[in-house]
N, C-alpha and C positions, 0 to 999 in steps of 0.2 A: 136816781140821779140827783146830785147835790145842786145847790143854787148857782154855783159858778158854772158847772157844766151845762145846766139848763139855760143860763143866760147866753153862754157862747154858742150853744146849739141854736137858740132863737136868733141871735145875731147872724149866724151863718145862713139860716133859712131866709132871713130878710135881706141878705147881701150888705149888711152894715158892719162897720168897725165899732169896737167897744170904746165908750167914753169912761175911763177909769179916773175917778176924782179922789184926791188926797185932802184930808182935813186933819189938822192937829187937834186932838181931843183936849178940851178944857180951856181953850183960849178963845175968847176972853173969860168964859165960864162954861160950866156944863150945860146950863139951860140954852145958851146961844149955840153951843156945839150941837146939841140935840135938835134944835130948830133947823140948823144948817143941814144936818144929815137928812132930815125929812124933806126939806126944800130941794136939796140936790137930787134925791131919789125921785121926787115928784116932777122935776124938770129935766129929766133925761139922763142922769148918771146911770151907767150900766153896772158899775162896781164901785163901792165906796171903800177906800183905804183909810183907816183910822189910825193916826199916829199916836203911839203911846209915849207920853212925856218921859224923857230920860236926861239925867244931868250931864252925861258925857258922850253926846252923839258924835261918832267919828265920820259918818257919811252924809251928814245933813249940812245944808247951806245955812247962812246966817239968819234968814227969815224963819226957817223951821226951828233952828236952835233957840231963837228969842221967844217964839211961841211956846216951845217946851219949857223954857225957863219960867215964863209967866204962869203956865199951868201948874208947874211944880210949886211955885210960890203960893198958889191958891190951894195947895194940898191935893192936887189931882194925881192919882196914880192908877195902877192897873185895876184895883178894886172898883174905882169910880168909872173907869173906861168900860169895864164889863157891865156895870150897872147901866151905863148910857146905852150900850148895845141892846141890853135886855129891854129897856124902855122903848127903843127904836122898834124892836120886833113886835111890840104891842100894836103898833100902827102899820108897819111895813113888814110883810112876811116874805117878799119876793126878791128884793134887791140884795145881792151878795155883799157881805161885809168882810173885809180882810184887815186884821190887826197888823200894823207895821211898826217895828221897833227893834229893840236890842235885847240881848240875852240876859243882862243883869236884872231887869225888873221881873222877868219870867222866873229866873232861878231864885230870886228873893221871894217871890210869891209862893213858889213850891216849898221853900224853907219854912215859911210861916204857916202854910195851909196843908202841907203834906205832899208827898211825891206825886207828880203828874196832876196836881190840883188845877194848875193853870189850864191845861188842855181840857180837862173835864168841865171846868167852870166856863171856859170859852165856848165849848160846844153847847152847854146848857143855856148860855146867854143868847145864842143865835149867831155866833161868829162862823164864818165859812172857810176862812183861810188864815194862815199865819205866815208873815214874812219877817224873819228875824235877820236883820242886816249882817250881824256878826256870827251867824251860824253857817259856815260853809258846808256844803252837802257831805263832803267826805269826813267831816268831824261830827256829824249829828244824825247818823243813820238811824239810831235808836229813837231819837226825838221825832224824826220824820215818820217812822213806822207807827209810833204812838199817836201822832197827829192824825195820820190816815185812818188808824183803827177807830178813832173817835168821830170819823166822818168829815174831818177838816182837810184842807189842802195845804201841804207845806210848799211854800213858794220861795224860789231862790233867785238870786241876782246874776246877771251876766253884764260884762263891761265891754266897751268897744275893743279892748285889747284881749278879750277872751279867745282862747285857742279853740280849734275844732274839737279837740279832746274835751275841753271844758264844757263846750256846748252839750256834748253827749252825756257828761257826768250830771250836769244840772237837769237835763231832760229826763234822765233815768231816776234821779232822786226826788224830783218835785212833781207836783200836779197842780191842776187849776190853770195856771198860766206862768210864764216866765217874765220877770221884771228885768227889762233891758235898760241899763243906765246909758242914756243917749249922749252924754257929754263926758269928756275926759278932763277933770279939773286940774289934776297935777299928777306927776309920776308917783308920788307917795300915796295919794288917794287911790289911783288906779291899781297899784300893786296890792293894796288892802282888799279891793273888790275882787281881784283876780285870784288871790290865795284862798 
């Protein structure tokens, strides 16, 4: 049983809901991000979502965009984020970690390091799940299969406007948990999440 499944099984036994906490990696710096991860885990976070900085986020609000911009300006990318997770795992081996971000950094990482290097390196670092905002399940079946074969969970989004058919597609393609976008920001944003 992976860490995400184990945590949700524990929560169910205890009759509790999960506290899933997001942190943008590298803002204001890696050391502070690392300390924040450890503190969040020590103070009750059940799952840690670690945002990978990206220059053109389409689904993030202004606060996360600015945090990502600052991290990128400091030279923080996927290599550094994986190193941060690896360091976190030296102290904490139980709290699930999910990387949340966009396709471009992953695809660039694989171009530089070899096919499927991101998945292999994420698993090796101690990542438990991957939520790629712009990978809809119907367009990344092979990616999801490779993620699962490495022992990670592919996590997908649902929006308030998602259809019942879409709920079924996401449930079939993903594992770990489903990320439900609770607010509808605009028609344009909603249609991106729905497609």
